[in-house]
C-alpha positions in Angstrom: 16.4 -8.7 2.1 13.5 -7.9 4.4 13.8 -5.6 7.2 11.2 -6.2 9.9 10.1 -3.1 11.7 8.0 -3.6 14.8 5.8 -0.9 16.1 6.8 1.9 18.4 10.4 1.5 17.1 13.2 4.1 16.9 15.1 3.6 13.5 19.0 4.9 13.2 20.2 5.3 10.0 24.1 5.2 10.0 26.7 5.9 7.5 29.1 8.2 5.9 27.8 11.4 4.0 27.1 10.4 0.5 26.3 6.6 1.3 22.6 6.5 0.4 20.7 7.3 4.0 18.8 9.9 3.1 17.6 8.5 -0.7 16.8 5.2 1.3 14.6 7.2 3.9 12.8 8.7 1.2 12.3 5.6 -0.4 10.6 3.3 2.6 9.3 6.1 5.2 7.2 9.1 5.1 8.4 12.6 5.2 7.1 13.2 8.7 8.7 9.8 9.8 12.2 11.1 9.2 14.2 13.7 11.3 17.3 14.6 9.6 20.3 16.2 11.3 20.8 18.2 8.5 17.2 19.6 8.2 17.2 20.5 12.0 20.8 22.3 11.5 19.0 24.4 8.6 16.0 25.1 11.0 18.1 26.3 14.0 20.9 28.1 11.9 19.3 28.6 8.3 22.3 26.7 7.0 22.9 22.9 7.5 26.6 23.3 6.9 26.7 25.1 10.0 28.3 22.5 12.2 28.3 25.2 15.3 24.3 24.5 15.4 24.7 20.5 15.8 24.1 20.7 19.4 21.2 22.7 19.0 20.0 20.7 16.3 19.9 17.1 17.8 18.3 18.9 21.0 15.4 20.0 18.8 15.2 16.5 16.7 15.3 14.4 20.1 12.3 16.7 21.4 10.3 16.2 18.2 11.3 12.3 18.3 10.0 12.4 21.9 6.8 13.4 21.0 6.3 11.3 18.1 7.3 8.3 19.8 4.8 9.1 22.9 2.2 9.2 20.3 3.3 5.7 18.9 4.9 6.9 15.7 7.7 5.2 13.8 10.5 7.4 14.2 13.6 7.6 12.2 16.7 9.4 12.4 18.8 10.1 9.5 22.4 11.3 10.7 26.0 9.9 10.2 26.0 8.2 13.7 29.7 7.9 12.9 31.2 8.1 16.6 30.4 6.3 19.8 29.1 9.6 21.7 26.3 10.0 18.9 25.2 6.3 19.3 25.3 6.3 22.6 23.1 9.4 23.4 20.7 7.7 20.7 20.4 4.5 22.9 20.1 6.6 26.1 17.0 8.5 24.4 15.6 5.6 23.1 15.8 3.8 26.6 14.2 7.0 28.3 11.3 6.6 25.6 11.0 2.9 26.2 11.2 2.1 22.6 13.8 -0.2 20.6 16.4 0.9 18.4 17.0 -0.5 14.9 20.3 0.5 13.4 20.7 0.5 9.7 24.4 0.7 9.0 25.3 2.0 5.3 28.8 0.4 5.2 29.3 1.2 1.6 33.1 1.3 -0.1 34.6 4.8 0.5 34.6 5.5 -2.9 30.8 5.3 -3.2 30.3 7.7 -0.5 32.4 9.8 -2.0 30.7 9.9 -5.4 27.5 10.3 -3.8 28.6 13.1 -1.8 30.0 14.8 -4.8 26.7 14.4 -6.6 24.7 16.1 -3.8 22.9 19.1 -5.4 23.0 21.5 -2.3 25.8 20.3 -0.3 29.0 18.6 -0.4 30.7 17.6 2.8 34.7 17.8 2.5 35.8 14.6 1.3 38.5 14.2 4.1 35.2 14.3 6.5 33.6 11.6 4.5 36.6 9.5 4.8 36.9 10.3 8.7 33.3 9.3 9.1 33.8 6.2 7.1 36.9 5.2 9.0 35.0 5.7 12.4 32.2 3.6 11.3 34.2 0.8 9.9 36.4 0.7 13.0 33.0 0.5 15.1 31.3 -1.9 13.3 32.6 -5.3 14.9 31.3 -3.9 18.3 28.2 -2.6 17.0 26.1 -5.5 18.1 27.2 -5.2 21.5 26.3 -1.4 21.9 22.6 -2.2 22.8 20.6 -1.7 19.6 17.9 -4.2 19.3 19.4 -4.9 15.8 21.9 -4.0 13.8 21.2 -4.3 9.7 24.7 -3.7 7.8 24.1 -3.0 4.1 27.5 -3.1 2.2 26.9 -2.6 -1.6 24.5 -0.5 -3.5 22.7 -3.8 -4.7 22.1 -4.6 -1.0 20.6 -1.4 -0.1 18.3 -1.7 -3.4 17.3 -4.9 -2.5 16.0 -4.2 0.8 12.4 -4.3 1.5 10.9 -2.8 4.6 8.1 -4.3 6.4 5.9 -2.7 9.0 5.0 -5.3 11.5 1.5 -4.7 12.8 0.6 -3.9 16.3 -0.7 -6.8 18.4 -4.3 -7.0 20.0 -2.4 -6.0 23.3 -0.5 -2.9 21.7 -3.7 -1.7 19.6 -5.9 -1.7 23.0 -3.1 0.0 24.6 -3.4 2.8 22.2 -7.0 2.9 21.7 -6.6 1.9 18.1 -9.0 -0.4 16.2 -7.0 -3.2 14.1 -7.6 -2.6 10.7 -7.5 1.2 11.3 -5.3 2.6 8.8 -4.5 5.4 11.1 -3.3 2.6 13.5 -0.2 2.1 12.0 
């Protein structure tokens, strides 16, 4: 499956802990393009497990995301996005930035998420929390297309995840002129 990413896009990865979001992000995006809620929790609280730091972590994450998007940089938010309020905040943020949001949903079987979570080298989320995240996203899935994302891509199996090819769409001439970029310039995209 090919996922076409337009310029100036905010990509949101959604899925239960252990579903493979971070591995996917490492495969397809530069480290500077990926803003992970776990990393931002570590930055503000020295501990990515500290859920009391989540509000501050997302404030910092969205601050950096706004600066990246203002510079026309592709930005990927790596977080569970399992609950409606987290997706709503993301859409409101994207609207304020004037960018589209592509939601990539990792809706793998719960057993795979639990196994992926258990295999994490640094931090495991309690299995009951993984199950709650999984159930919340499964419940929301039929309505995700109506939540206002420019597109929703759902990956249901490890084979689907591994078969994805991310294709970055080039800037149009108008977009290049708006950003003062010479087409063919590697820095332009």
